[in-house]
C-alpha positions as MATLAB code, in Angstrom:
seq = 'MINDVILQAKKRAREIAETQYQDSCTVIEKRNKRNEQNKRNEQIEEIVLENQPCKLTYRNLTSSKESTTTNEVIQEILLFIAPEVDIKPGSKLEITHKGKVETFKNSGKPNILDTHQEIILEIFKGWA';
ca = [
     106.838   85.964  114.157;
     103.326   84.584  113.676;
     101.895   88.116  113.652;
     104.324   89.086  110.860;
     103.177   86.101  108.796;
      99.532   87.015  109.339;
     100.164   90.669  108.398;
     101.988   89.622  105.229;
      99.159   87.240  104.306;
      96.564   90.009  104.811;
      98.655   92.415  102.740;
      98.918   89.891   99.903;
      95.190   89.103  100.093;
      94.396   92.811   99.786;
      96.720   93.163   96.787;
      94.934   90.260   95.104;
      91.484   91.708   95.881;
      92.474   95.106   94.479;
      93.484   93.564   91.140;
      89.724   93.158   90.616;
      89.101   96.932   90.925;
      88.404   97.981   87.354;
      85.875  100.707   88.148;
      86.327  104.123   89.751;
      84.242  106.006   92.287;
      83.627  109.672   93.047;
      81.930  110.383   96.399;
      79.764  113.472   96.812;
      78.279  114.766  100.052;
      75.652  117.428  100.542;
      76.956  120.123  102.879;
      75.861  123.479  104.248;
      77.797  126.493  103.023;
      77.199  130.129  103.850;
      76.462  132.353  100.863;
      78.215  135.625  101.703;
      76.140  137.602   99.197;
      72.737  136.864  100.708;
      73.993  135.764  104.174;
      72.084  132.451  103.983;
      73.199  128.889  104.428;
      72.784  126.859  101.261;
      73.209  123.177  100.650;
      75.814  122.367   98.037;
      77.228  119.173   96.583;
      80.895  118.739   97.473;
      83.232  116.094   96.066;
      85.037  114.439   98.987;
      86.761  111.627   97.063;
      87.544  111.330   93.377;
      88.625  108.504   91.063;
      88.955  105.913   93.850;
      89.491  102.414   92.390;
      86.627  100.039   93.184;
      84.518   97.175   91.884;
      80.763   97.332   91.290;
      78.740   94.116   91.227;
      75.090   93.295   90.631;
      73.254   90.265   91.928;
      69.623   89.271   91.431;
      67.920   87.776   94.466;
      64.554   86.049   94.516;
      62.344   87.304   97.319;
      60.623   84.912   99.668;
      57.372   86.761   98.922;
      55.463   84.626   96.483;
      52.149   85.266   94.867;
      50.010   83.138   92.627;
      51.282   85.001   89.561;
      54.919   86.022   90.113;
      57.953   85.846   92.356;
      59.553   89.154   93.265;
      63.131   89.619   92.035;
      65.337   92.058   93.925;
      68.617   93.386   92.598;
      71.474   93.883   95.061;
      74.121   96.417   94.030;
      77.370   96.006   95.941;
      80.503   98.173   95.952;
      83.910   96.769   96.874;
      86.421   99.448   97.865;
      89.517   99.930  100.060;
      88.802   99.473  103.791;
      90.171  102.877  104.872;
      87.848  104.857  102.574;
      85.137  106.661  104.565;
      81.823  106.872  102.723;
      79.036  108.280  104.863;
      75.503  106.837  104.669;
      73.414  108.858  102.213;
      76.420  109.944  100.149;
      76.022  110.196   96.388;
      78.421  107.965   94.437;
      79.221  108.375   90.767;
      80.776  105.124   89.638;
      82.377  104.619   86.257;
      81.548  100.996   85.446;
      82.557   99.526   82.083;
      82.962  103.018   80.649;
      79.559  104.290   81.775;
      78.926  106.616   84.734;
      76.179  105.365   87.039;
      74.855  107.247   90.071;
      74.038  105.564   93.386;
      73.666  106.378   97.048;
      75.216  104.616  100.001;
      72.329  102.891  101.715;
      73.901  102.181  105.065;
      76.843  101.098  107.159;
      79.600   99.213  105.291;
      80.908   95.750  106.070;
      84.607   96.514  106.697;
      87.067   93.645  106.339;
      90.885   93.485  106.406;
      91.167   93.440  102.621;
      88.235   95.628  101.539;
      84.832   96.934  102.501;
      81.461   96.073  101.010;
      78.767   98.731  100.704;
      75.207   98.052   99.571;
      74.089  100.726   97.130;
      70.766  102.016   95.867;
      70.063  103.880   92.646;
      70.291  107.627   93.365;
      66.881  109.267   92.917;
      67.733  112.593   94.558;
      68.805  113.912   97.934;
      66.632  112.968  100.894;
];
């Protein structure tokens, strides 16, 4: 009985969280594929997830490093997405945010919660 109530509460909380998803995400991984013409393995970009609803947020953080002239400001880019979505570290993410496509990479392991997961992103500057 109590477990049913908890499950229903988690389900409702997830539904509420997902009403905030006004962006969409395409996930791209770099994979090896054999070129049959030249018999070599080549790295290609492969879309593994497309048009997944999500929410992109930006937050400016002030660094604890201070100098006599300036304080360093760091921008944190955070993606909120469904908890069952698997986005590997280093993946390229094309996120449509407010009508504009922005490209990022997944910088590490996500924080997975019952209602969503949070992934810290970096601006994509090319494959490592």
